[in-house]
C-alpha positions, -999 to +999 in steps of 0.1 A: -027+580-148+006+570-165+018+535-167+045+527-140+080+517-152+111+505-134+121+542-131+092+548-106+107+524-080+134+531-054+164+509-059+190+505-031+225+492-035+246+489-004+276+470+008+269+440+031+297+433+056+280+400+064+280+388+027+311+407+017+294+420-015+270+446-027+233+438-023+206+455-044+170+456-034+137+473-044+119+471-011+083+480-021+083+459-053+100+426-047+113+404-020+150+395-022+174+412-045+206+408-064+242+407-052+277+409-066+312+424-062+306+455-084+282+482-073+275+492-109+269+456-120+245+450-090+226+482-099+223+472-136+211+437-125+187+452-100+171+474-128+166+443-149+151+425-119+127+453-113+116+454-150+110+416-148+090+419-115+068+446-131+063+424-162+054+394-141+028+413-120+012+427-152+011+393-169-006+378-138-030+407-138-019+418-103-017+455-094+016+472-091+025+486-057+026+524-054+056+541-070+083+549-044+109+570-061+090+604-059+069+596-028+062+627-008+067+625+030+048+646+055+075+646+082+051+631+107+054+597+122+028+580+145+049+559+169+035+534+193+056+526+223+050+512+258+038+535+285+071+528+304+092+539+275+070+570+270+076+579+307+113+575+303+114+597+272+093+623+289+116+625+319+147+626+297+132+653+275+122+673+306+158+670+320+171+683+287+146+711+286+131+701+254+100+683+240+098+646+235+096+653+198+128+672+198+146+646+219+136+617+196+144+638+164+179+645+178+185+609+188+174+597+153+197+622+136+226+609+157+219+574+147+216+582+110 
């Protein structure tokens, strides 16, 4: 097993309307993140913060979280919802002439 590096972790930099700046996070590795006015600067700082987080975890003898950058996804999600919501979705899917799965997939694609 190879030793994990900062390149193994997903880093996200996005604009925050609320903060009026870019915010960079590495969700599976560290809480919080970095922020600034330049997207590139925030990404560079985020890379350094991820390196530091990895170093701290190693120095403390704590395990690193699973790598996230190349994680494979099955395409299946187990979703727990209330029976009432399940009923509503079943009725809407029936009215649309499709399965609940197709209805939810379509709705998620519209949102994203």
